PLY file of the C-alpha trace (Angstrom):
ply
format ascii 1.0
element vertex 533
property float x
property float y
property float z
element edge 532
property int vertex1
property int vertex2
end_header
0.09 -0.12 -0.12
1.61 3.56 -1.11
2.23 6.04 1.74
-0.28 8.92 1.76
2.05 11.45 0.29
2.44 9.39 -2.71
-1.03 8.29 -2.85
-2.23 11.80 -2.74
0.51 13.54 -4.64
-1.02 16.60 -6.53
-1.77 15.88 -9.97
-2.68 19.44 -11.37
-2.12 22.93 -10.32
-5.49 23.19 -8.32
-4.15 20.30 -5.97
-0.87 22.09 -4.98
-1.14 23.47 -1.53
0.04 26.92 -1.20
2.40 28.65 -3.38
-0.31 30.51 -5.26
1.74 33.25 -6.89
4.05 30.61 -8.36
0.99 28.58 -9.62
-0.73 31.62 -11.08
2.47 32.60 -12.98
3.14 29.17 -14.49
-0.45 28.84 -15.34
-0.32 32.22 -17.36
2.74 31.12 -19.12
1.14 27.71 -20.23
-2.14 29.47 -21.34
-0.18 32.05 -23.52
2.57 29.92 -24.71
5.11 31.97 -23.51
7.10 29.28 -21.67
10.54 30.02 -20.48
13.69 27.66 -21.35
14.68 27.33 -17.69
13.56 27.46 -14.24
14.86 27.66 -10.66
12.39 26.35 -7.91
14.07 26.92 -4.55
12.79 26.71 -0.98
12.54 24.52 1.97
12.20 20.67 1.55
8.74 19.11 1.20
6.69 22.22 0.04
6.13 21.13 -3.55
9.09 21.97 -5.72
9.37 18.50 -7.45
5.72 18.16 -7.41
5.02 21.25 -9.12
7.72 20.58 -11.65
6.14 17.32 -12.81
2.75 19.12 -12.97
4.14 21.80 -15.21
5.99 19.11 -17.32
2.68 17.07 -17.70
0.59 20.16 -18.50
2.90 21.51 -21.37
3.09 17.74 -22.93
-0.59 17.14 -22.47
-2.31 15.90 -25.49
-5.85 16.90 -24.40
-5.29 19.95 -22.34
-8.18 22.41 -22.91
-6.96 25.94 -24.46
-8.51 28.20 -21.64
-6.90 25.86 -18.74
-3.39 25.19 -17.59
-4.36 21.89 -15.75
-3.40 18.60 -17.77
-6.01 16.09 -18.48
-4.38 13.05 -16.45
-6.10 10.97 -19.13
-4.01 10.96 -22.31
-0.66 8.78 -22.87
1.69 11.48 -22.23
-0.03 12.46 -18.76
-0.09 8.78 -17.50
3.60 8.08 -18.42
4.54 11.19 -16.52
2.54 10.15 -13.61
4.06 6.49 -13.44
7.56 8.13 -14.08
7.89 6.05 -17.48
7.77 9.28 -19.91
11.07 9.08 -22.04
10.97 12.93 -22.51
10.41 13.87 -18.87
13.94 12.99 -17.42
14.41 13.29 -13.47
17.83 13.46 -12.22
19.32 13.27 -8.69
22.04 15.75 -8.54
22.90 14.33 -5.22
23.99 10.99 -6.67
25.04 12.31 -10.16
27.27 15.24 -9.04
30.12 14.80 -11.48
30.68 16.54 -14.72
30.53 13.20 -16.65
27.09 12.55 -15.57
26.13 16.00 -16.81
27.63 15.24 -20.23
26.18 11.81 -20.56
22.62 12.25 -19.11
21.85 15.85 -19.74
23.99 17.44 -22.53
24.01 14.38 -24.75
20.41 13.72 -24.32
19.37 17.35 -24.89
20.72 17.23 -28.38
18.28 14.53 -29.13
14.73 15.57 -30.30
11.82 14.57 -28.07
10.56 11.01 -29.08
6.85 11.52 -28.52
6.26 14.91 -26.61
6.00 18.19 -27.50
8.87 19.41 -25.09
11.84 17.28 -23.42
11.89 18.38 -19.71
14.94 18.11 -17.43
13.98 18.12 -13.71
17.12 18.20 -11.78
16.42 17.58 -8.07
18.90 19.00 -5.34
20.69 20.92 -8.17
22.95 22.66 -5.61
24.89 19.35 -5.29
26.45 19.76 -8.69
30.14 20.15 -8.69
31.56 23.19 -10.17
32.89 21.46 -13.03
29.40 20.06 -13.66
27.63 23.53 -13.52
30.26 24.80 -15.96
29.32 22.09 -18.27
25.68 22.72 -17.84
25.87 26.64 -18.21
26.25 26.65 -21.99
23.29 24.06 -22.44
21.10 26.23 -20.15
22.05 29.60 -21.83
21.43 28.33 -25.45
19.23 25.11 -24.97
18.05 23.27 -28.30
14.40 23.86 -29.47
11.88 22.06 -27.53
14.06 21.54 -24.37
13.15 22.81 -20.77
15.27 22.73 -17.69
13.63 22.94 -14.12
16.41 23.04 -11.25
15.02 22.26 -7.72
17.03 23.19 -4.70
16.71 23.72 -0.96
20.06 25.81 -1.05
19.89 28.38 -3.64
22.87 30.23 -2.46
25.01 27.29 -3.59
23.85 27.47 -7.09
26.07 29.74 -9.21
25.01 33.18 -10.02
25.80 32.54 -13.78
23.00 29.80 -13.61
20.44 31.70 -11.54
20.64 34.43 -13.97
19.58 32.26 -16.73
16.50 30.87 -15.11
13.17 32.25 -13.81
13.59 32.03 -10.12
10.78 30.94 -7.89
10.98 31.08 -4.11
8.39 28.41 -2.39
7.52 29.13 0.93
6.72 26.76 3.86
2.88 25.61 4.16
0.66 27.40 6.31
-1.37 25.57 9.12
-4.76 26.17 7.60
-3.52 25.27 4.08
-2.08 22.07 5.41
-5.35 21.28 7.37
-7.22 21.58 4.32
-5.15 18.84 2.56
-5.32 16.68 5.52
-9.10 17.23 5.86
-9.34 16.20 2.14
-7.57 12.89 2.72
-9.29 11.61 5.83
-12.47 12.32 3.70
-11.15 10.14 0.83
-9.93 7.65 3.37
-13.43 7.60 5.35
-11.85 8.31 8.60
-13.06 10.24 11.34
-10.74 12.61 13.33
-11.14 15.99 15.25
-10.21 19.28 13.48
-7.80 20.06 16.51
-5.86 16.93 15.97
-5.26 17.94 12.52
-4.06 21.34 13.43
-1.72 19.58 15.91
-0.13 17.42 13.01
-0.07 20.66 10.80
2.00 22.51 13.60
4.52 19.90 14.20
5.11 19.39 10.56
6.34 23.08 10.72
5.28 23.97 7.12
6.36 20.74 5.44
3.48 19.01 3.75
5.07 15.64 3.33
5.93 15.29 7.03
2.20 16.25 8.05
0.86 13.41 5.56
3.31 10.99 6.97
2.43 11.71 10.62
-1.27 11.30 9.64
-0.44 7.81 8.23
1.15 6.76 11.39
-1.90 7.77 13.40
-4.43 6.21 10.85
-2.29 3.10 11.14
-2.87 3.00 14.80
-6.25 4.23 15.34
-8.18 2.80 12.31
-11.46 4.43 11.18
-11.89 6.65 13.92
-9.08 8.60 15.70
-9.19 9.72 19.37
-7.15 12.29 21.24
-5.45 9.49 23.12
-4.60 7.63 20.05
-3.08 10.64 18.39
-1.02 11.66 21.51
0.79 8.53 20.86
2.21 9.78 17.77
2.22 13.54 18.06
4.86 15.09 20.30
2.82 16.89 23.02
1.91 20.57 22.46
1.62 22.72 25.33
0.13 25.94 23.70
-3.18 25.52 25.34
-1.59 25.45 28.65
0.43 28.54 27.86
-3.05 30.35 26.91
-4.18 29.21 30.33
-1.18 30.58 31.96
-1.75 33.82 30.27
-5.34 33.86 31.30
-4.26 33.38 34.84
-1.87 36.22 34.65
-4.37 38.71 33.30
-6.97 37.74 36.27
-3.97 38.15 38.65
-4.62 34.42 39.74
-0.96 33.64 41.01
-2.30 30.42 42.77
-3.74 29.03 39.57
-0.76 29.92 37.66
1.66 27.95 40.09
-0.67 25.31 40.13
-0.73 24.92 36.51
3.23 25.15 36.40
3.59 22.40 38.97
1.05 20.16 37.17
3.08 20.51 33.92
6.22 19.52 35.85
4.23 16.43 37.18
3.58 15.33 33.58
7.00 15.54 32.47
6.71 18.88 30.48
9.90 20.51 29.53
9.80 23.97 31.21
12.33 25.55 28.92
10.06 24.46 25.77
7.01 25.63 27.70
8.47 29.04 28.24
9.83 29.35 24.61
6.15 28.66 23.53
5.03 31.39 26.09
7.54 33.88 24.37
6.15 33.07 20.82
2.76 33.78 21.82
3.49 36.80 23.59
5.42 37.93 20.43
2.18 37.09 18.35
0.13 39.26 20.83
2.52 42.03 20.81
2.54 42.21 16.82
-1.29 41.83 16.73
-1.58 44.96 19.00
0.89 47.20 16.89
-0.71 45.97 13.50
-2.72 43.38 12.70
-1.04 43.03 9.37
2.22 42.20 11.06
0.69 38.79 12.57
0.16 37.31 9.35
3.78 38.07 7.88
5.79 37.53 10.81
4.41 35.20 13.38
3.69 31.76 13.89
0.41 30.18 12.57
-1.34 28.22 15.05
-4.81 27.08 13.53
-8.27 28.38 13.88
-9.00 26.92 17.42
-6.04 28.33 19.04
-6.36 31.76 17.08
-9.58 32.22 18.24
-8.36 31.76 21.97
-5.37 34.34 21.28
-7.77 36.79 19.75
-9.72 36.47 23.04
-6.78 37.14 25.22
-5.73 40.11 23.06
-8.80 42.04 24.05
-7.55 42.11 27.71
-3.73 43.11 26.78
-2.22 46.36 25.40
1.26 46.81 23.98
2.95 47.70 27.29
1.62 44.78 28.89
2.69 42.35 26.27
6.30 43.97 26.40
6.55 43.69 29.95
5.20 39.99 29.83
7.77 39.44 27.28
10.71 40.92 29.21
9.79 38.90 32.21
9.64 35.35 30.30
12.81 36.00 28.65
14.55 36.73 31.72
12.91 33.49 33.15
14.21 31.45 30.08
17.73 32.50 31.09
17.37 31.61 34.62
15.86 28.28 34.38
19.06 26.42 34.09
20.56 27.67 37.35
17.58 27.02 39.29
18.11 24.33 41.89
14.29 23.96 42.24
13.35 23.38 38.59
10.27 25.89 38.37
11.47 28.23 40.87
12.15 31.23 38.20
8.71 30.57 36.61
6.79 30.49 39.97
8.66 33.83 41.03
7.70 35.36 37.90
3.97 34.46 38.03
3.75 35.82 41.75
5.59 39.13 40.85
3.37 39.79 37.94
0.19 38.93 39.83
0.98 40.73 43.01
2.37 43.99 41.55
0.78 47.17 43.06
-2.70 47.66 41.79
-2.09 51.45 42.12
-0.41 51.15 38.87
-2.63 52.11 35.86
-1.52 49.24 33.93
-3.55 45.80 34.40
-0.25 44.12 34.69
1.65 46.66 36.92
3.76 48.13 34.32
6.39 50.14 36.19
6.92 53.96 35.98
10.09 53.80 34.39
8.21 51.68 31.57
6.05 54.57 30.86
6.12 55.62 27.20
7.24 52.09 26.01
10.99 52.90 26.51
13.64 51.99 29.34
15.39 55.48 29.10
15.51 57.02 32.14
12.78 59.37 32.73
13.57 63.20 33.30
14.29 64.47 36.74
11.84 67.61 36.82
12.05 69.37 40.24
8.66 69.33 41.75
9.05 73.12 42.35
9.66 73.73 38.74
6.57 71.69 37.72
4.33 73.41 40.13
5.42 76.61 38.84
4.60 75.83 35.40
1.45 74.34 36.33
0.52 77.59 38.01
1.19 79.88 35.24
-0.88 77.79 32.84
-3.90 78.10 35.13
-3.36 81.59 35.46
-3.27 82.44 31.76
-6.44 81.64 30.09
-6.28 83.80 26.74
-6.64 81.62 23.52
-3.41 81.38 21.50
-3.52 83.09 18.09
-1.20 80.65 16.07
-1.92 79.45 12.39
-1.24 75.93 11.26
1.86 76.99 9.55
3.29 78.72 12.72
2.73 75.53 14.42
4.55 73.64 11.86
7.39 75.94 11.59
8.44 75.16 15.19
7.78 71.55 15.19
11.22 70.71 14.67
12.10 72.64 17.89
9.50 70.93 20.05
11.03 67.44 19.01
14.43 68.41 19.78
13.54 69.70 23.14
11.30 66.66 23.72
14.37 64.47 23.06
16.19 66.01 25.85
13.73 64.86 28.19
12.66 61.45 26.58
14.45 59.91 23.77
11.77 57.52 22.39
8.85 60.08 22.98
10.34 62.14 20.09
10.04 59.37 17.67
6.39 59.20 18.59
5.77 62.78 17.97
7.55 62.51 14.71
4.47 60.40 13.45
1.77 62.46 14.73
-0.03 65.17 12.90
-0.84 68.55 14.72
-4.26 69.25 13.87
-4.24 72.96 14.91
-5.55 74.93 17.97
-8.78 74.98 19.52
-8.35 77.85 22.26
-5.44 76.80 24.09
-5.52 73.14 23.20
-3.46 71.55 20.46
-4.90 68.50 18.84
-2.57 65.57 18.07
-3.74 62.93 15.61
-2.18 59.45 15.82
-2.67 56.43 13.66
-2.51 53.80 16.37
-4.00 53.63 19.95
-1.00 52.49 21.68
0.58 55.87 20.57
-2.36 57.82 21.75
-2.24 56.04 25.15
1.25 56.66 25.67
0.96 60.25 24.95
-1.91 60.35 27.25
0.16 59.21 30.29
0.19 62.10 32.76
3.97 61.97 33.11
4.45 62.09 29.43
1.73 64.78 28.68
3.27 67.21 31.38
6.67 66.92 29.42
4.88 67.68 26.09
2.82 70.50 27.47
6.04 72.09 29.33
8.12 71.92 26.11
5.15 73.50 23.94
5.00 76.22 26.65
8.74 77.15 26.13
8.72 76.80 22.32
5.51 78.89 21.70
5.71 81.23 24.69
2.24 80.42 26.05
0.70 77.67 27.99
-0.58 74.81 25.69
-2.50 71.71 26.54
-2.76 68.62 24.42
-5.37 66.38 23.15
-4.58 63.01 21.48
-7.19 61.40 19.09
-7.07 58.47 16.82
-7.28 58.80 12.99
-6.93 55.32 11.43
-6.65 56.80 8.04
-3.66 59.14 8.68
-0.76 58.36 6.46
2.56 59.94 7.31
4.79 59.66 4.36
8.71 59.22 5.11
9.36 62.13 3.03
7.26 64.28 5.52
8.89 63.26 8.72
10.02 65.87 10.61
14.00 66.40 10.93
15.69 64.80 13.89
18.58 66.93 13.44
20.16 68.26 16.69
19.15 71.67 17.67
21.09 74.36 20.05
18.76 75.14 22.77
19.46 78.11 25.15
19.70 77.31 28.66
16.79 78.71 30.77
16.81 79.88 34.41
15.19 77.80 36.73
15.48 76.13 40.07
18.89 74.61 40.87
19.16 70.98 40.61
19.46 68.92 43.69
22.72 67.47 44.74
23.90 64.55 42.48
21.26 65.54 39.69
21.20 67.65 36.66
18.73 68.76 34.10
18.53 67.43 30.56
20.95 69.55 28.59
22.82 70.76 31.36
26.69 70.04 31.95
27.00 67.71 34.93
29.99 68.36 37.24
32.64 65.93 38.05
30.75 64.21 40.69
27.69 63.66 38.19
30.03 62.20 35.49
0 1
1 2
2 3
3 4
4 5
5 6
6 7
7 8
8 9
9 10
10 11
11 12
12 13
13 14
14 15
15 16
16 17
17 18
18 19
19 20
20 21
21 22
22 23
23 24
24 25
25 26
26 27
27 28
28 29
29 30
30 31
31 32
32 33
33 34
34 35
35 36
36 37
37 38
38 39
39 40
40 41
41 42
42 43
43 44
44 45
45 46
46 47
47 48
48 49
49 50
50 51
51 52
52 53
53 54
54 55
55 56
56 57
57 58
58 59
59 60
60 61
61 62
62 63
63 64
64 65
65 66
66 67
67 68
68 69
69 70
70 71
71 72
72 73
73 74
74 75
75 76
76 77
77 78
78 79
79 80
80 81
81 82
82 83
83 84
84 85
85 86
86 87
87 88
88 89
89 90
90 91
91 92
92 93
93 94
94 95
95 96
96 97
97 98
98 99
99 100
100 101
101 102
102 103
103 104
104 105
105 106
106 107
107 108
108 109
109 110
110 111
111 112
112 113
113 114
114 115
115 116
116 117
117 118
118 119
119 120
120 121
121 122
122 123
123 124
124 125
125 126
126 127
127 128
128 129
129 130
130 131
131 132
132 133
133 134
134 135
135 136
136 137
137 138
138 139
139 140
140 141
141 142
142 143
143 144
144 145
145 146
146 147
147 148
148 149
149 150
150 151
151 152
152 153
153 154
154 155
155 156
156 157
157 158
158 159
159 160
160 161
161 162
162 163
163 164
164 165
165 166
166 167
167 168
168 169
169 170
170 171
171 172
172 173
173 174
174 175
175 176
176 177
177 178
178 179
179 180
180 181
181 182
182 183
183 184
184 185
185 186
186 187
187 188
188 189
189 190
190 191
191 192
192 193
193 194
194 195
195 196
196 197
197 198
198 199
199 200
200 201
201 202
202 203
203 204
204 205
205 206
206 207
207 208
208 209
209 210
210 211
211 212
212 213
213 214
214 215
215 216
216 217
217 218
218 219
219 220
220 221
221 222
222 223
223 224
224 225
225 226
226 227
227 228
228 229
229 230
230 231
231 232
232 233
233 234
234 235
235 236
236 237
237 238
238 239
239 240
240 241
241 242
242 243
243 244
244 245
245 246
246 247
247 248
248 249
249 250
250 251
251 252
252 253
253 254
254 255
255 256
256 257
257 258
258 259
259 260
260 261
261 262
262 263
263 264
264 265
265 266
266 267
267 268
268 269
269 270
270 271
271 272
272 273
273 274
274 275
275 276
276 277
277 278
278 279
279 280
280 281
281 282
282 283
283 284
284 285
285 286
286 287
287 288
288 289
289 290
290 291
291 292
292 293
293 294
294 295
295 296
296 297
297 298
298 299
299 300
300 301
301 302
302 303
303 304
304 305
305 306
306 307
307 308
308 309
309 310
310 311
311 312
312 313
313 314
314 315
315 316
316 317
317 318
318 319
319 320
320 321
321 322
322 323
323 324
324 325
325 326
326 327
327 328
328 329
329 330
330 331
331 332
332 333
333 334
334 335
335 336
336 337
337 338
338 339
339 340
340 341
341 342
342 343
343 344
344 345
345 346
346 347
347 348
348 349
349 350
350 351
351 352
352 353
353 354
354 355
355 356
356 357
357 358
358 359
359 360
360 361
361 362
362 363
363 364
364 365
365 366
366 367
367 368
368 369
369 370
370 371
371 372
372 373
373 374
374 375
375 376
376 377
377 378
378 379
379 380
380 381
381 382
382 383
383 384
384 385
385 386
386 387
387 388
388 389
389 390
390 391
391 392
392 393
393 394
394 395
395 396
396 397
397 398
398 399
399 400
400 401
401 402
402 403
403 404
404 405
405 406
406 407
407 408
408 409
409 410
410 411
411 412
412 413
413 414
414 415
415 416
416 417
417 418
418 419
419 420
420 421
421 422
422 423
423 424
424 425
425 426
426 427
427 428
428 429
429 430
430 431
431 432
432 433
433 434
434 435
435 436
436 437
437 438
438 439
439 440
440 441
441 442
442 443
443 444
444 445
445 446
446 447
447 448
448 449
449 450
450 451
451 452
452 453
453 454
454 455
455 456
456 457
457 458
458 459
459 460
460 461
461 462
462 463
463 464
464 465
465 466
466 467
467 468
468 469
469 470
470 471
471 472
472 473
473 474
474 475
475 476
476 477
477 478
478 479
479 480
480 481
481 482
482 483
483 484
484 485
485 486
486 487
487 488
488 489
489 490
490 491
491 492
492 493
493 494
494 495
495 496
496 497
497 498
498 499
499 500
500 501
501 502
502 503
503 504
504 505
505 506
506 507
507 508
508 509
509 510
510 511
511 512
512 513
513 514
514 515
515 516
516 517
517 518
518 519
519 520
520 521
521 522
522 523
523 524
524 525
525 526
526 527
527 528
528 529
529 530
530 531
531 532
């Protein structure tokens, strides 16, 4: 009985999992007849490179293919021969076993000079092409550059950087990507339906996650499970084959942290220890989930491009958790668990560092505005030291602003003229705050209130923090010569082009008179004495 990955190997473009842009490009070339003489398929193993090469060879040589379709008929003699590996004009060569120049001359160059025996095109599929020797590549170069009529080369490789640039430049290059969890689950679902086997979707998602983007691995793993469970697969039977995944426990731990349930979190950790779970891998999984949450809160578009795909079931749980977290909280948790990961090896009690982290997070002072107790030094999303503003100076500024109630008469142009100066002075107090203000849009004054528009909520929230707001309003007073308050708003349609970002050039700022700093302290921009240095 053939293995599942051989039995259900794609026989047309629509059956190939993922790689959509590659399929669309090749299909369009076939329909229009604009076929290149050489292709380079590169990417990870088990993602469909050789399979797509066979489908392509089958399609261009198909005797009954419809003009408006790129898919082969799979019924004509040519299609059947290629499917069975008996086609004389479709030659597959394993470069790992034929690395020498003599093999290239005998098997490729000499054969390419002979016209196709039956098919329209003679196709050479060279698998693991990067294994060819330098002399073999040199011998292959000329025939790839100027091949005989009706000869096509398809080079498949997992290490494109080992293929000489002279070869790559003469090929159409296609970069294959790993198969996503959802795409892999669709293929596995098709297989179990064809095999008439009952299996839960979350088991299929676990298989796809463990395969790590390699479709052949997922199909092989499914085959092992079917051989154990038969027509109906239970979770217990699947666990015998699939390495344990603790992602559900990771999400449970995050829920305990959000609820500040330290006891529940510590009980969960000790249960994992009793079950034989590797705590180091558990913490790594937690960091991966927190990274995904951070990216989701910054920009949803980043999640699909940069984070781990976990399947529909877990994604729903993660989205629910994301509603109770903001960027600052995710960053705080990331920082804490990264520290735990580095400390686990040194613990004489295996789970001690993790238990301490859970206790610290859940018992943080409730007076802090953040749900998870973000420390004042973390306000503004930066770990730079906050400015040391003398309390007397702050009270003086606030008193002046309260006593002056006259509206400020400024045009938008005048506000923009001095915005660079605002950024330069703000940078003296808080380095990262100046970068946030660079991507905001001043919307003009309403009385003494300046409206600042931001694209993202976490920028608005950061600027609305009392300590940060005081810094901005103090600098605005200094620059514009009058008390100015700020109001931060969100505009999701705001677009700030790179060429419109204000300059971040250093600005010479005159020292202003003010209260003397306390011993051992100095104000931003001042020259500290020898003791301060």
